[in-house]
C-alpha positions as CSV (number, residue, x, y, z in Angstrom):
1,M,115.6,91.5,84.9
2,G,114.8,95.1,86.1
3,F,113.4,96.0,89.7
4,L,110.3,96.4,88.7
5,T,109.8,93.4,86.7
6,W,110.7,91.5,89.7
7,Y,108.6,93.6,92.2
8,L,105.6,92.6,90.2
9,M,106.9,88.6,89.8
10,M,106.9,89.2,93.8
11,L,103.7,90.4,93.8
12,D,102.4,87.1,92.0
13,V,104.6,84.9,93.6
14,R,104.3,86.2,97.6
15,P,101.6,89.1,97.4
16,I,101.3,89.3,101.3
17,I,105.3,89.5,102.1
18,T,105.8,91.9,99.2
19,K,103.0,94.4,100.1
20,S,103.9,94.2,103.8
21,V,107.5,94.8,102.9
22,S,106.6,97.8,100.7
23,A,104.4,99.3,103.4
24,G,107.0,98.7,105.9
25,L,110.2,100.2,104.1
26,I,107.5,103.7,103.1
27,Y,106.2,103.9,106.4
28,G,109.9,103.8,107.9
29,A,111.1,106.2,105.6
30,A,108.1,108.7,106.2
31,D,108.7,108.5,109.7
32,L,112.5,109.3,109.2
33,T,111.6,112.3,107.1
34,A,109.1,113.4,109.5
35,Q,111.6,113.4,112.1
36,S,114.2,115.1,110.1
37,V,111.7,117.8,109.3
38,S,110.6,118.4,112.9
39,K,113.6,117.8,114.8
40,G,115.6,120.8,115.9
41,A,119.5,121.3,115.2
42,S,120.5,119.7,118.3
43,E,118.3,116.6,118.4
44,S,119.2,113.1,116.7
45,L,116.6,110.8,115.3
46,H,115.0,108.2,117.3
47,P,115.7,104.9,115.5
48,I,113.1,102.8,118.1
49,R,110.4,105.3,116.7
50,T,111.5,104.5,113.0
51,L,111.1,100.9,113.8
52,R,107.9,101.1,115.4
53,M,106.6,102.6,112.3
54,A,108.1,100.0,109.9
55,M,107.1,97.5,112.0
56,F,103.7,98.8,111.8
57,G,103.6,98.8,107.7
58,L,105.2,95.3,108.1
59,L,103.0,93.7,110.0
60,L,100.0,95.2,110.3
61,L,99.1,97.7,107.7
62,G,100.5,95.5,104.6
63,P,98.6,92.3,105.1
64,A,95.4,94.7,105.8
65,Q,95.6,96.5,102.7
66,H,96.1,93.2,101.0
67,V,93.2,91.8,102.4
68,W,90.9,95.3,101.9
69,F,92.0,96.1,98.6
70,N,91.0,92.1,97.5
71,F,87.8,92.3,99.3
72,L,87.0,95.4,97.6
73,G,87.8,94.0,94.4
74,R,85.7,90.8,94.6
75,I,82.5,92.5,96.1
76,L,83.0,95.8,93.8
77,P,85.0,94.3,90.5
78,K,83.7,97.7,88.6
79,R,85.5,100.9,88.2
80,D,82.7,102.5,86.9
81,M,82.0,106.0,88.8
82,V,79.5,104.8,90.8
83,T,81.3,102.1,92.0
84,T,84.5,104.0,92.6
85,F,82.6,106.2,95.0
86,K,81.0,103.2,97.0
87,K,84.5,102.0,97.6
88,L,85.8,105.1,98.5
89,I,82.6,106.0,100.3
90,V,83.2,102.3,102.2
91,G,86.6,103.0,102.9
92,Q,86.3,106.1,104.3
93,I,83.6,105.0,106.9
94,F,85.3,101.6,107.7
95,Y,89.0,101.0,106.5
96,G,90.5,104.6,107.3
97,P,88.9,105.0,110.7
98,S,89.9,101.4,111.8
99,C,93.5,101.4,110.6
100,T,93.8,105.2,112.3
101,A,92.8,103.9,115.7
102,I,94.8,100.7,115.5
103,F,97.6,102.9,114.4
104,F,97.3,105.1,117.3
105,T,96.7,102.2,119.9
106,Y,99.5,100.3,118.5
107,N,102.0,103.4,119.0
108,A,100.8,104.4,122.4
109,F,101.1,100.9,123.4
110,L,104.9,100.4,122.2
111,Q,105.5,104.0,124.1
112,G,104.2,102.3,127.2
113,E,100.7,104.3,127.6
114,S,98.2,102.2,129.5
115,G,95.1,101.5,128.7
116,G,93.6,105.0,130.0
117,E,96.1,107.1,128.8
118,I,95.3,105.3,125.2
119,A,91.7,105.8,125.9
120,L,92.5,109.5,126.3
121,R,94.8,109.9,123.4
122,L,92.4,108.8,121.1
123,R,89.4,110.6,122.4
124,R,92.1,113.7,121.8
125,D,93.9,112.8,118.3
126,L,91.3,110.5,116.7
127,L,88.6,112.3,115.4
128,P,91.0,115.5,114.4
129,T,93.3,113.0,112.5
130,L,90.1,111.7,110.5
131,T,88.9,115.4,109.6
132,G,92.5,116.0,108.4
133,G,92.1,112.5,106.3
134,L,89.2,113.8,104.3
135,M,91.0,116.4,102.9
136,Y,93.4,114.2,101.8
137,W,92.2,110.4,101.1
138,P,89.2,110.7,98.9
139,V,91.6,112.0,96.1
140,C,93.8,109.4,96.5
141,D,91.3,106.6,97.4
142,F,89.5,107.8,93.9
143,F,93.1,107.7,91.6
144,T,93.5,104.1,93.5
145,Y,90.0,102.8,92.9
146,K,89.5,104.1,89.5
147,I,92.4,103.8,87.7
148,V,95.1,100.8,89.7
149,P,94.6,97.0,89.3
150,V,94.0,95.6,92.2
151,H,97.2,93.7,92.9
152,L,98.7,97.3,92.5
153,Q,96.2,99.1,95.0
154,P,98.2,98.2,98.2
155,L,101.5,99.9,96.8
156,I,99.6,102.9,95.5
157,N,98.0,103.7,99.0
158,S,101.6,103.2,100.7
159,A,103.1,105.5,98.4
160,F,100.1,108.0,99.3
161,S,100.5,106.7,103.1
162,F,103.9,108.1,102.9
163,M,102.7,111.8,103.0
164,W,100.1,110.9,105.1
165,T,102.3,109.0,107.5
166,I,104.4,112.3,108.1
167,Y,101.4,113.6,109.5
168,L,100.5,110.7,111.1
169,T,103.8,110.4,113.0
170,Y,103.4,113.7,114.3
171,M,100.2,113.2,115.7
172,A,101.4,110.0,117.4
173,S,104.1,111.5,118.6
174,L,102.5,114.4,120.7
175,E,102.8,114.0,124.7
176,K,100.5,111.9,126.4
177,A,96.9,112.7,126.3
178,S,96.0,114.0,130.0
179,K,92.5,114.4,131.7
180,A,91.0,117.8,130.8
């Protein structure tokens, strides 16, 4: 049995765990890539940061993707153009902003930021990040909703997340926000 056959079987047998582990591995790899690209020659990698990102994928994003894509597949089961655009718009309004806000909150909390500091970070970083996402995610979502079967959509979404997560982990690693 090849890896792909095994993976597809695991999606049937243990869908949430399989999607969660996939998201965790992709988020961890994306963070390592982001650190490698942005670090100076004398800087070392931050394994705790990578673990934090991998745990976000494993514990929060993987299960959220499972629920979200199955939900959309049930309420909007077709893959015609109109339905695809409906899914895309609903995702841009609800799923993307909530996942991004949860990501920033989770990351800042685990870095020891206070509630007030987290609120300042969200005020500073959330809107620019969501605006950046409008340049990236609609194309990814269109492909995902139009072509990919529902049971594989979280994997494809996580694959697209690899590039996005490099940007997202960069934004999350910015200094604490201060009152302006």
